C-alpha positions as YAML, in Angstrom:
chain: A
units: angstrom
residues:
- id: 1
  name: UNK
  ca: [-5.05, 30.10, -2.41]
- id: 2
  name: UNK
  ca: [-2.91, 28.93, 0.50]
- id: 3
  name: UNK
  ca: [-5.90, 27.37, 2.21]
- id: 4
  name: UNK
  ca: [-6.83, 25.41, -0.94]
- id: 5
  name: UNK
  ca: [-3.29, 24.03, -1.27]
- id: 6
  name: UNK
  ca: [-3.22, 22.98, 2.35]
- id: 7
  name: UNK
  ca: [-6.64, 21.37, 2.00]
- id: 8
  name: UNK
  ca: [-5.56, 19.49, -1.11]
- id: 9
  name: UNK
  ca: [-2.43, 18.29, 0.66]
- id: 10
  name: UNK
  ca: [-4.37, 17.10, 3.71]
- id: 11
  name: UNK
  ca: [-6.89, 15.25, 1.53]
- id: 12
  name: UNK
  ca: [-4.42, 13.70, -0.93]
- id: 13
  name: UNK
  ca: [-1.74, 12.52, 1.52]
- id: 14
  name: UNK
  ca: [-3.90, 9.78, 3.15]
- id: 15
  name: UNK
  ca: [-4.99, 8.61, -0.29]
- id: 16
  name: UNK
  ca: [-1.38, 8.24, -1.46]
- id: 17
  name: UNK
  ca: [-0.49, 6.43, 1.77]
- id: 18
  name: UNK
  ca: [-3.47, 4.06, 1.38]
- id: 19
  name: UNK
  ca: [-2.48, 3.24, -2.21]
- id: 20
  name: UNK
  ca: [1.10, 2.46, -1.21]
- id: 21
  name: UNK
  ca: [-0.13, 0.26, 1.67]
- id: 22
  name: UNK
  ca: [-2.49, -1.54, -0.69]
- id: 23
  name: UNK
  ca: [0.31, -2.23, -3.20]
- id: 24
  name: UNK
  ca: [2.66, -3.56, -0.49]
- id: 25
  name: UNK
  ca: [-0.08, -5.70, 1.08]
- id: 26
  name: UNK
  ca: [-1.14, -7.15, -2.28]
- id: 27
  name: UNK
  ca: [2.43, -8.06, -3.17]
- id: 28
  name: UNK
  ca: [2.99, -9.67, 0.25]
- id: 29
  name: UNK
  ca: [-0.18, -11.77, 0.02]
- id: 30
  name: UNK
  ca: [0.77, -12.87, -3.50]
- id: 31
  name: UNK
  ca: [4.25, -13.94, -2.37]
- id: 32
  name: UNK
  ca: [2.83, -15.65, 0.73]
- id: 33
  name: UNK
  ca: [0.34, -17.72, -1.26]
- id: 34
  name: UNK
  ca: [3.02, -18.68, -3.79]
- id: 35
  name: UNK
  ca: [5.40, -19.77, -1.01]
- id: 36
  name: UNK
  ca: [2.65, -21.71, 0.74]
- id: 37
  name: UNK
  ca: [1.77, -23.49, -2.51]
- id: 38
  name: UNK
  ca: [5.42, -24.41, -3.13]
- id: 39
  name: UNK
  ca: [5.90, -25.52, 0.48]
- id: 40
  name: UNK
  ca: [8.69, -23.10, 1.34]
- id: 41
  name: UNK
  ca: [9.18, -20.47, 4.00]
- id: 42
  name: UNK
  ca: [8.59, -16.86, 3.11]
- id: 43
  name: UNK
  ca: [11.68, -15.74, 5.04]
...
């Protein structure tokens, strides 16, 4: 049982991290394109 929990943790953690990175990257690209279209700086 312990081995299965550890295996699930090891397999799920990178997936959760990848999803979070994808959400952050998508939001950044959306904001960047919007700022570029409006002619303003992103910072």
